[in-house]
Backbone as JSON, one array per atom type, in Angstrom:
{
  "sequence": "MRNHTHGPEDRRQPWLLLARFQRFAQWPHRVLLAVGMGVSVVLFTPLTEILYRPLIVDEVPGQGELIVIFAAGIYPDGLPDFSTMVRLRKGVDLYRQHAAPKIMTLGGGPRGKSGLSYAELMAEDLVRYHRIPREDILSHSETSNTYADITSMVARFKDRFNFNRSIYVSSAYHTYRIKRLLLKKNITGPVVAAEPYELTPLRTVDRMVFFREVSREYLALFYSRMRGWLEI",
  "N": [[15.61, 87.25, 3.4], [15.46, 83.83, 4.39], [17.92, 81.88, 6.16], [18.67, 78.39, 5.85], [19.57, 75.84, 7.85], [21.23, 72.76, 8.38], [21.18, 70.23, 10.62], [23.11, 67.46, 12.25], [21.49, 65.33, 12.3], [19.93, 65.64, 10.14], [21.66, 65.39, 7.85], [22.41, 62.67, 8.37], [20.1, 61.4, 7.38], [19.69, 60.46, 4.49], [21.55, 58.49, 4.56], [20.7, 56.68, 6.53], [18.42, 55.89, 5.25], [19.4, 54.56, 2.88], [20.77, 52.55, 4.23], [18.74, 50.98, 5.33], [17.42, 50.25, 3.03], [19.54, 48.5, 1.84], [19.57, 46.56, 3.86], [16.77, 45.56, 3.53], [17.16, 44.63, 0.85], [18.71, 42.49, 1.12], [16.72, 40.45, 1.78], [15.8, 38.74, -0.15], [18.04, 37.37, -1.18], [18.65, 36.06, 1.03], [16.43, 34.32, 1.31], [16.63, 32.9, -1.25], [19.06, 31.38, -0.37], [18.17, 29.89, 1.76], [16.12, 28.36, 0.31], [17.75, 26.95, -1.39], [19.4, 25.6, 0.12], [17.5, 23.95, 1.41], [16.58, 22.48, -0.62], [18.98, 21.12, -1.36], [19.36, 19.46, 0.85], [17.1, 17.76, 0.45], [17.78, 16.56, -1.85], [20.38, 15.41, -1.68], [20.81, 14.11, 0.79], [19.76, 11.48, 3.22], [17.25, 12.21, 4.2], [14.56, 12.05, 3.04], [14.3, 9.31, 2.93], [14.43, 8.63, 5.49], [12.16, 9.66, 6.51], [10.21, 8.23, 4.99], [10.23, 5.43, 5.84], [8.71, 4.96, 8.36], [6.13, 5.02, 7.52], [5.53, 2.69, 6.25], [3.81, -0.31, 5.9], [3.71, -3.73, 5.76], [2.13, -6.54, 5.7], [1.71, -9.95, 6.04], [0.05, -11.57, 3.36], [-1.63, -13.85, 3.55], [-4.6, -15.96, 3.12], [-7.25, -14.9, 1.43], [-10.72, -13.23, 0.63], [-10.79, -11.16, -1.22], [-9.03, -8.88, -3.05], [-8.11, -5.75, -2.68], [-7.32, -2.88, -4.51], [-6.05, 0.29, -4.21], [-6.44, 3.41, -5.84], [-4.07, 5.57, -7.36], [-3.11, 7.65, -9.4], [-4.0, 8.97, -12.66], [-2.96, 9.29, -15.93], [-3.42, 12.05, -18.4], [-4.39, 10.85, -20.78], [-5.63, 8.68, -20.07], [-4.24, 6.43, -19.34], [-2.84, 4.37, -16.45], [-0.96, 6.0, -14.09], [2.52, 5.57, -12.79], [2.64, 4.93, -10.13], [0.15, 3.89, -9.89], [0.36, 1.79, -11.54], [2.18, 0.15, -10.3], [0.86, -0.59, -8.03], [-1.04, -1.97, -9.32], [0.17, -4.14, -10.25], [1.26, -5.57, -7.94], [-1.13, -6.25, -6.92], [-1.95, -8.06, -8.75], [0.08, -9.94, -8.73], [-0.5, -10.97, -6.1], [-3.15, -11.98, -6.79], [-2.47, -14.0, -8.75], [-1.09, -15.65, -7.22], [-2.86, -16.86, -5.68], [-3.98, -15.7, -3.5], [-6.43, -14.51, -3.11], [-9.78, -14.82, -4.71], [-10.94, -12.75, -6.08], [-10.76, -9.36, -7.25], [-10.87, -6.16, -6.31], [-10.87, -2.81, -7.65], [-10.3, 0.49, -6.64], [-11.39, 3.74, -6.16], [-12.66, 7.04, -7.02], [-12.21, 9.93, -8.38], [-11.3, 12.3, -10.79], [-13.01, 12.27, -13.97], [-11.75, 11.54, -17.27], [-11.08, 11.9, -20.63], [-12.16, 9.64, -21.47], [-14.37, 9.24, -19.88], [-14.41, 7.48, -17.83], [-13.96, 6.54, -14.47], [-11.18, 6.45, -12.15], [-11.11, 3.79, -10.92], [-12.4, 2.41, -12.71], [-11.0, 2.55, -14.94], [-8.6, 1.28, -13.94], [-9.63, -1.24, -13.73], [-10.09, -1.86, -16.58], [-7.41, -1.77, -17.24], [-6.43, -4.07, -15.87], [-7.72, -6.23, -17.27], [-7.0, -5.82, -19.98], [-4.17, -5.62, -20.22], [-3.26, -7.46, -18.25], [-4.51, -9.54, -18.54], [-6.6, -10.47, -16.69], [-9.55, -12.3, -15.9], [-12.64, -10.66, -16.59], [-15.1, -11.27, -15.09], [-13.84, -11.61, -12.67], [-13.23, -9.22, -11.32], [-14.01, -6.29, -9.94], [-15.11, -2.9, -9.4], [-15.16, 0.03, -7.78], [-16.16, 3.26, -7.44], [-17.4, 5.41, -6.29], [-16.46, 7.59, -4.46], [-13.67, 9.89, -3.71], [-11.49, 9.96, -1.91], [-9.29, 8.51, 0.35], [-10.29, 7.67, 2.89], [-12.96, 8.16, 2.57], [-13.34, 6.28, 0.2], [-12.86, 3.88, 1.75], [-14.92, 3.63, 3.5], [-17.36, 3.94, 1.81], [-16.92, 1.62, 0.17], [-17.17, -0.59, 2.15], [-19.85, -0.12, 3.19], [-21.34, -0.64, 0.95], [-20.65, -3.26, 0.18], [-20.78, -4.82, 2.37], [-22.25, -7.24, 2.89], [-21.48, -8.98, 0.93], [-18.74, -9.44, 1.21], [-16.29, -10.54, 3.47], [-14.45, -8.14, 5.23], [-12.55, -8.39, 7.04], [-11.13, -10.37, 5.98], [-10.22, -9.86, 3.56], [-7.59, -8.33, 1.33], [-5.42, -5.7, 1.3], [-4.07, -3.44, -0.93], [-1.62, -1.03, -1.63], [0.44, 1.8, -2.52], [3.81, 1.75, -0.83], [4.23, 4.08, 0.92], [1.83, 4.76, 1.53], [0.56, 2.9, 3.11], [0.66, 2.92, 5.78], [-1.36, 4.84, 6.73], [-3.72, 3.87, 5.52], [-3.87, 1.37, 7.0], [-4.31, 2.48, 9.53], [-6.82, 3.7, 9.22], [-8.45, 1.43, 8.49], [-8.31, 0.13, 10.92], [-9.65, 1.75, 12.71], [-12.06, 1.47, 11.87], [-12.55, -1.1, 12.74], [-11.66, -3.21, 11.12], [-9.43, -5.76, 10.46], [-8.25, -6.7, 8.4], [-5.06, -7.8, 6.26], [-2.56, -5.4, 5.27], [-0.81, -4.92, 2.45], [2.15, -3.79, 1.1], [3.03, -2.25, -2.09], [5.73, -2.45, -4.32], [8.31, -0.63, -2.93], [9.54, 1.47, -4.96], [10.22, 4.24, -4.8], [12.24, 4.51, -2.96], [14.5, 3.87, -4.29], [15.54, 5.96, -6.39], [15.94, 6.8, -9.85], [16.87, 8.93, -10.93], [18.64, 11.81, -9.61], [16.89, 14.1, -9.23], [14.5, 12.92, -8.95], [14.03, 12.69, -6.47], [12.85, 14.81, -5.61], [10.15, 14.88, -6.28], [9.5, 12.44, -4.83], [9.96, 13.33, -2.36], [7.89, 15.44, -2.1], [5.61, 13.54, -2.21], [5.87, 12.15, 0.17], [5.75, 14.09, 2.09], [3.21, 15.09, 1.54], [1.56, 12.96, 2.45], [2.24, 12.67, 5.18], [0.78, 15.14, 5.92], [-1.67, 14.42, 5.12], [-2.19, 12.25, 7.1], [-2.08, 13.78, 9.47], [-4.46, 15.5, 8.86], [-6.4, 13.57, 8.6], [-6.26, 12.55, 11.25], [-7.17, 14.81, 12.66], [-9.82, 14.94, 11.69], [-10.77, 12.97, 13.02], [-10.69, 10.34, 11.78], [-8.99, 8.49, 12.23], [-6.71, 7.02, 14.6], [-3.39, 7.74, 15.45]],
  "CA": [[15.78, 85.91, 3.17], [15.74, 82.95, 5.48], [18.77, 80.69, 5.88], [18.28, 77.0, 6.47], [20.76, 75.05, 8.45], [21.02, 71.32, 8.44], [21.93, 69.68, 11.62], [23.71, 66.37, 11.99], [20.57, 64.25, 12.01], [19.43, 65.75, 8.76], [22.57, 64.94, 7.25], [22.44, 61.36, 8.44], [18.94, 60.79, 7.05], [19.97, 59.73, 3.54], [22.3, 57.29, 4.99], [19.94, 55.73, 7.09], [17.25, 55.35, 4.36], [20.18, 53.54, 2.26], [21.07, 51.37, 5.06], [17.48, 50.22, 5.53], [17.12, 49.55, 1.63], [20.19, 47.47, 1.78], [19.09, 45.35, 4.62], [15.65, 44.9, 2.82], [17.33, 44.05, -0.41], [19.2, 41.18, 1.52], [16.03, 39.3, 1.98], [15.61, 37.65, -1.42], [19.17, 36.46, -1.23], [18.47, 34.91, 2.25], [15.41, 33.41, 0.96], [17.01, 32.06, -2.17], [19.88, 30.75, 0.2], [17.44, 29.03, 2.35], [15.52, 27.52, -0.56], [18.84, 26.18, -1.98], [19.76, 24.61, 1.19], [16.51, 22.84, 1.79], [16.65, 21.58, -1.87], [20.22, 20.22, -1.28], [19.1, 18.56, 1.98], [16.31, 16.9, -0.15], [18.35, 15.9, -3.06], [21.6, 14.85, -1.27], [20.83, 13.52, 2.12], [18.69, 10.4, 3.26], [16.11, 12.73, 5.06], [13.24, 11.53, 2.73], [14.16, 7.82, 3.28], [14.13, 8.42, 6.97], [10.63, 9.99, 6.84], [9.33, 7.4, 4.39], [10.19, 4.12, 6.37], [7.77, 4.84, 9.34], [4.99, 4.94, 6.71], [5.43, 1.41, 5.47], [3.07, -1.5, 6.64], [3.74, -4.81, 4.63], [1.72, -7.73, 6.31], [1.68, -11.34, 5.34], [-1.51, -11.52, 2.93], [-2.42, -15.06, 4.0], [-5.73, -16.36, 2.17], [-8.52, -13.9, 1.76], [-11.7, -13.22, -0.28], [-10.84, -10.05, -2.03], [-7.87, -8.11, -3.16], [-8.6, -4.32, -2.76], [-6.19, -2.0, -4.9], [-6.22, 1.66, -4.26], [-5.88, 4.12, -7.14], [-3.21, 6.62, -7.27], [-3.38, 8.71, -10.36], [-4.31, 8.56, -14.0], [-2.4, 10.37, -16.88], [-4.71, 12.47, -19.16], [-4.66, 10.17, -21.92], [-6.38, 7.42, -19.59], [-3.35, 5.19, -18.77], [-2.55, 4.63, -14.96], [0.32, 6.61, -13.72], [3.42, 4.73, -12.44], [2.37, 4.73, -8.88], [-0.95, 3.09, -10.01], [0.71, 0.62, -12.06], [3.12, -0.59, -9.37], [0.02, -1.16, -7.21], [-1.86, -3.16, -9.89], [1.14, -5.42, -10.41], [1.33, -6.21, -6.74], [-2.43, -7.13, -6.82], [-2.06, -9.15, -9.9], [0.78, -10.94, -8.13], [-1.19, -11.72, -5.15], [-4.07, -12.81, -7.47], [-1.92, -15.02, -9.31], [-0.54, -16.53, -6.05], [-4.32, -17.47, -5.24], [-4.25, -15.06, -2.26], [-7.95, -14.12, -3.25], [-10.08, -15.12, -6.01], [-11.48, -11.63, -6.57], [-9.76, -8.14, -7.2], [-11.56, -4.69, -6.32], [-10.29, -1.49, -7.89], [-11.05, 1.42, -5.54], [-11.12, 5.13, -6.3], [-13.19, 7.8, -8.04], [-11.33, 10.75, -8.92], [-12.04, 13.19, -12.05], [-13.15, 11.5, -15.2], [-11.07, 12.23, -18.31], [-11.74, 12.0, -22.03], [-12.78, 8.44, -21.54], [-15.33, 9.29, -19.06], [-14.13, 6.49, -16.78], [-13.29, 6.74, -13.1], [-9.88, 5.7, -11.66], [-11.29, 2.45, -10.54], [-12.98, 1.62, -13.98], [-9.83, 2.57, -15.77], [-7.8, 0.15, -13.46], [-10.19, -2.4, -14.1], [-9.77, -2.02, -17.84], [-5.93, -2.23, -17.43], [-6.22, -5.54, -15.43], [-8.34, -7.11, -18.39], [-6.51, -5.72, -21.2], [-2.73, -5.81, -20.17], [-2.71, -8.5, -17.29], [-5.49, -10.92, -18.66], [-7.39, -11.07, -15.54], [-10.76, -12.43, -16.36], [-13.38, -9.75, -16.14], [-15.82, -11.73, -13.88], [-13.08, -11.68, -11.31], [-12.87, -7.94, -11.07], [-15.03, -5.4, -9.24], [-14.54, -1.6, -9.57], [-15.86, 0.84, -6.96], [-15.61, 4.54, -7.82], [-18.41, 6.67, -5.77], [-15.69, 8.54, -3.75], [-12.35, 10.16, -4.38], [-10.38, 10.02, -0.95], [-9.11, 7.13, 0.85], [-11.27, 7.3, 3.78], [-14.42, 7.8, 1.74], [-13.37, 5.1, -0.43], [-12.92, 2.57, 2.44], [-16.37, 3.82, 4.1], [-18.33, 3.61, 0.85], [-17.03, 0.27, -0.07], [-17.79, -1.47, 3.2], [-21.26, 0.1, 3.19], [-21.91, -1.21, -0.26], [-20.42, -4.8, -0.13], [-20.58, -5.57, 3.51], [-22.95, -8.47, 2.81], [-20.77, -9.9, -0.05], [-17.38, -9.74, 1.47], [-15.88, -10.35, 4.68], [-13.39, -7.23, 5.05], [-11.42, -8.66, 7.9], [-10.37, -11.48, 5.34], [-9.65, -8.84, 2.45], [-6.27, -7.91, 1.39], [-5.52, -4.0, 0.87], [-2.75, -3.02, -1.58], [-1.35, 0.39, -2.02], [2.01, 2.31, -2.44], [4.36, 1.6, 0.58], [4.2, 5.07, 1.82], [0.45, 4.98, 1.75], [-0.02, 1.9, 3.77], [0.35, 3.12, 7.28], [-2.58, 5.58, 6.84], [-4.71, 2.83, 5.19], [-4.01, 0.4, 8.25], [-5.0, 3.13, 10.71], [-8.13, 4.03, 8.76], [-9.23, 0.34, 8.71], [-8.45, -0.32, 12.41], [-10.69, 2.69, 13.17], [-13.44, 0.72, 11.41], [-12.56, -2.54, 13.36], [-11.17, -3.96, 10.14], [-8.29, -6.15, 10.59], [-7.5, -7.43, 7.13], [-3.8, -7.38, 6.04], [-2.34, -4.43, 4.39], [0.34, -5.14, 1.81], [2.86, -2.59, 0.26], [3.5, -2.45, -3.32], [7.1, -2.26, -4.28], [8.83, 0.82, -2.7], [10.57, 2.06, -5.85], [10.62, 5.4, -4.52], [13.54, 4.54, -2.22], [15.87, 3.74, -5.22], [15.24, 6.68, -7.65], [16.81, 6.52, -11.06], [17.66, 10.16, -11.09], [18.57, 12.59, -8.11], [15.89, 14.98, -9.31], [13.36, 12.37, -8.66], [13.91, 12.85, -4.95], [11.95, 16.08, -5.12], [8.9, 14.28, -6.27], [9.38, 11.7, -3.68], [9.82, 14.2, -0.9], [6.6, 15.93, -2.11], [4.62, 12.69, -1.93], [6.02, 11.79, 1.6], [5.23, 15.28, 2.8], [1.65, 15.07, 1.4], [1.13, 11.76, 3.22], [2.19, 13.16, 6.68], [-0.16, 16.11, 5.98], [-2.95, 13.55, 5.11], [-2.15, 11.75, 8.37], [-2.48, 14.84, 10.33], [-5.73, 15.83, 8.6], [-7.18, 12.41, 9.06], [-6.34, 12.48, 12.69], [-8.06, 16.05, 13.21], [-11.02, 14.77, 11.49], [-11.29, 11.73, 13.78], [-10.97, 9.32, 10.88], [-8.04, 7.46, 12.62], [-5.78, 7.36, 15.64], [-2.05, 7.51, 15.03]],
  "C": [[16.3, 85.11, 4.31], [16.86, 82.02, 5.17], [18.31, 79.41, 6.6], [19.59, 76.35, 6.84], [20.38, 73.82, 8.66], [22.0, 70.7, 9.69], [22.56, 68.19, 11.27], [22.72, 65.27, 11.64], [19.98, 64.33, 10.7], [20.52, 65.08, 7.72], [22.88, 63.26, 7.15], [21.09, 60.69, 7.79], [19.07, 59.92, 5.84], [20.59, 58.42, 3.74], [21.61, 56.19, 5.73], [18.89, 54.95, 6.15], [18.19, 54.29, 3.4], [20.45, 52.41, 2.87], [19.72, 50.35, 5.27], [17.25, 49.52, 4.06], [18.11, 48.49, 1.58], [19.93, 46.24, 2.56], [17.75, 44.71, 3.92], [16.07, 44.14, 1.43], [18.12, 42.69, -0.23], [18.26, 40.06, 1.57], [15.84, 38.3, 0.85], [16.88, 36.97, -1.53], [19.05, 35.54, -0.11], [17.63, 33.97, 2.05], [15.76, 32.23, -0.12], [18.08, 30.87, -1.45], [19.27, 29.68, 1.07], [16.86, 27.8, 1.5], [16.57, 26.51, -1.23], [19.36, 25.21, -1.17], [18.85, 23.52, 1.56], [16.35, 21.84, 0.5], [17.85, 20.63, -1.84], [20.12, 19.23, -0.24], [18.12, 17.48, 1.39], [17.02, 15.86, -1.01], [19.54, 14.96, -2.57], [21.9, 14.21, 0.05], [19.68, 12.45, 2.23], [17.52, 10.85, 3.91], [14.72, 11.93, 4.5], [12.94, 9.96, 2.97], [13.8, 7.69, 4.7], [12.68, 8.58, 7.19], [9.72, 8.95, 6.14], [9.17, 6.02, 5.18], [8.97, 3.89, 7.4], [6.29, 4.65, 8.74], [4.66, 3.53, 6.11], [4.72, 0.26, 6.55], [3.02, -2.42, 5.45], [3.26, -6.08, 5.52], [1.66, -8.99, 5.38], [-0.02, -11.42, 4.81], [-2.4, -12.69, 3.41], [-3.56, -15.38, 2.78], [-6.86, -15.49, 2.34], [-9.61, -14.13, 0.53], [-11.51, -12.3, -1.15], [-9.64, -9.31, -1.95], [-8.2, -6.66, -3.59], [-7.37, -3.38, -3.24], [-6.64, -0.71, -5.04], [-5.85, 2.41, -5.29], [-5.06, 5.16, -6.56], [-3.57, 7.83, -8.06], [-3.5, 8.1, -11.82], [-3.78, 9.68, -15.04], [-3.72, 10.78, -17.77], [-5.18, 11.76, -20.29], [-5.48, 8.86, -21.43], [-5.36, 6.52, -19.03], [-2.94, 5.58, -17.39], [-1.25, 5.32, -14.97], [1.18, 5.29, -13.03], [3.13, 4.18, -11.18], [1.14, 3.49, -8.92], [-0.59, 1.69, -10.75], [1.53, -0.32, -11.12], [2.15, -1.24, -8.44], [-0.89, -2.22, -7.87], [-0.95, -4.2, -10.11], [1.27, -6.03, -9.17], [-0.03, -6.93, -6.54], [-2.57, -8.12, -7.84], [-1.15, -10.29, -9.31], [0.19, -11.69, -7.15], [-2.39, -12.59, -5.75], [-3.56, -14.16, -7.96], [-1.3, -16.19, -8.4], [-1.75, -17.19, -5.36], [-4.4, -16.93, -3.88], [-5.66, -14.74, -2.11], [-8.4, -14.36, -4.7], [-10.86, -13.88, -6.73], [-10.56, -10.35, -6.56], [-10.95, -6.96, -7.19], [-10.75, -3.58, -6.7], [-11.06, -0.5, -7.23], [-10.57, 2.92, -6.01], [-11.99, 5.77, -7.36], [-12.45, 8.52, -8.87], [-11.98, 11.33, -10.17], [-12.07, 12.14, -13.14], [-12.54, 12.17, -16.36], [-11.79, 11.93, -19.4], [-12.66, 10.67, -22.16], [-14.14, 8.36, -20.82], [-15.51, 8.26, -17.94], [-13.71, 6.89, -15.64], [-11.89, 6.11, -13.06], [-9.96, 4.23, -11.73], [-11.58, 1.64, -11.84], [-11.67, 1.5, -14.93], [-8.64, 1.35, -15.37], [-8.07, -1.15, -13.79], [-9.94, -2.77, -15.45], [-8.35, -2.44, -18.03], [-5.63, -3.8, -17.04], [-6.79, -6.43, -16.65], [-7.45, -7.08, -19.39], [-5.01, -6.08, -21.18], [-2.21, -7.07, -19.2], [-3.62, -9.76, -17.46], [-6.21, -11.41, -17.51], [-8.86, -11.29, -16.07], [-11.88, -11.29, -15.75], [-14.5, -10.19, -15.1], [-15.1, -11.83, -12.61], [-12.91, -10.28, -10.82], [-14.06, -7.14, -10.84], [-14.25, -4.09, -9.33], [-15.63, -0.75, -8.6], [-15.36, 2.25, -6.94], [-16.65, 5.75, -7.16], [-17.55, 7.62, -5.0], [-14.35, 8.91, -4.41], [-11.17, 10.45, -3.21], [-10.26, 8.76, -0.27], [-10.16, 6.88, 1.93], [-12.65, 7.23, 3.24], [-14.32, 6.64, 0.96], [-13.68, 3.85, 0.5], [-14.44, 2.56, 2.9], [-17.46, 3.47, 3.1], [-18.35, 2.03, 0.46], [-17.56, -0.55, 0.88], [-19.31, -1.37, 3.31], [-21.95, -0.63, 2.08], [-21.78, -2.88, -0.28], [-20.3, -5.53, 1.24], [-21.32, -7.01, 3.57], [-22.46, -9.35, 1.84], [-19.7, -10.34, 0.44], [-17.12, -9.61, 2.86], [-14.4, -9.42, 4.69], [-12.29, -7.4, 5.79], [-10.61, -9.8, 7.06], [-10.18, -11.03, 3.85], [-8.24, -8.53, 2.54], [-6.16, -6.54, 0.74], [-3.97, -3.97, 0.26], [-2.65, -1.63, -2.0], [0.12, 0.72, -2.1], [2.53, 2.08, -1.04], [4.1, 2.81, 1.41], [2.71, 5.33, 2.12], [-0.26, 3.95, 2.89], [-0.25, 2.04, 5.18], [-0.96, 3.7, 7.47], [-3.7, 4.53, 6.61], [-4.97, 1.93, 6.47], [-4.79, 1.06, 9.33], [-6.52, 3.29, 10.41], [-9.09, 2.72, 8.96], [-9.29, -0.09, 10.11], [-9.51, 0.53, 13.08], [-11.91, 2.32, 12.87], [-13.57, -0.63, 11.81], [-12.39, -3.53, 12.17], [-9.83, -4.43, 10.25], [-7.44, -7.01, 9.53], [-5.96, -7.05, 6.84], [-3.48, -6.46, 4.88], [-1.01, -4.57, 3.82], [0.93, -3.87, 1.02], [3.21, -3.1, -1.09], [5.15, -2.23, -3.34], [7.64, -0.97, -4.19], [9.89, 1.54, -3.64], [10.89, 3.43, -5.5], [12.0, 5.51, -3.73], [14.76, 4.28, -3.13], [15.52, 4.57, -6.5], [16.22, 6.68, -8.64], [17.5, 7.82, -11.26], [17.65, 10.98, -9.78], [17.37, 13.47, -8.18], [14.56, 14.34, -9.03], [13.09, 12.43, -7.18], [12.89, 13.83, -4.53], [10.43, 15.55, -5.27], [8.59, 13.27, -5.18], [9.25, 12.29, -2.4], [8.39, 14.82, -0.91], [5.43, 14.78, -1.72], [4.64, 12.19, -0.29], [5.37, 12.91, 2.42], [3.63, 15.32, 2.83], [1.02, 13.96, 2.35], [0.83, 12.13, 4.72], [1.03, 14.21, 6.63], [-1.63, 15.36, 6.06], [-3.18, 12.89, 6.33], [-2.73, 12.61, 9.55], [-3.88, 15.3, 10.11], [-6.71, 14.83, 8.95], [-7.31, 12.27, 10.52], [-7.22, 13.76, 13.24], [-9.45, 15.63, 12.76], [-11.67, 13.52, 12.31], [-11.44, 10.45, 12.88], [-9.93, 8.12, 11.49], [-7.29, 7.98, 13.88], [-4.31, 6.9, 15.36], [-1.37, 6.96, 16.29]]
}
């Protein structure tokens, strides 16, 4: 009968496996700690506001031919989301100040239960809730991203409007990208920022949504630059 002897390395093997398992088990805790620290930075420091401010372009509108309002989003029931409503309000203010005699709502996007595009729903909102005459409103909804919206709009209406004398309205964090896209197309019309309500959130948790939108905007700038649509 053969006797088996265990050397020091054999006796250490279970302890080595246990140590490796313990080190591996620490990773979820480290990930959770890192996530918690990141969330705390977003919620309780001015980081997002610091990232937000370079994205704002807010020019003097002057007197123009057309107020172009970019779409943001639409709720499933067909109502404009808050960002879209803020943009619409800014456009309506400019219209009532006689900055331009016409308004164009711009944006395709998915069609909901109503079958209407973002731009068409915005136009309906302008008529129904803001009492803007239907004949003073145009909607353009052939595309569904900012670069394509601008490109398609200019191609379709270049013989009707002077886009260098048009006024472009969007959320404040969206205005820098719009300005760069317009300049790439040699369009110098003023870009006007809607009220930057995101800078004064009602609830601390709203900062997470705010941070998401700002992050997406920087990614959109990077993507647009890579596609050659703008020069930063």
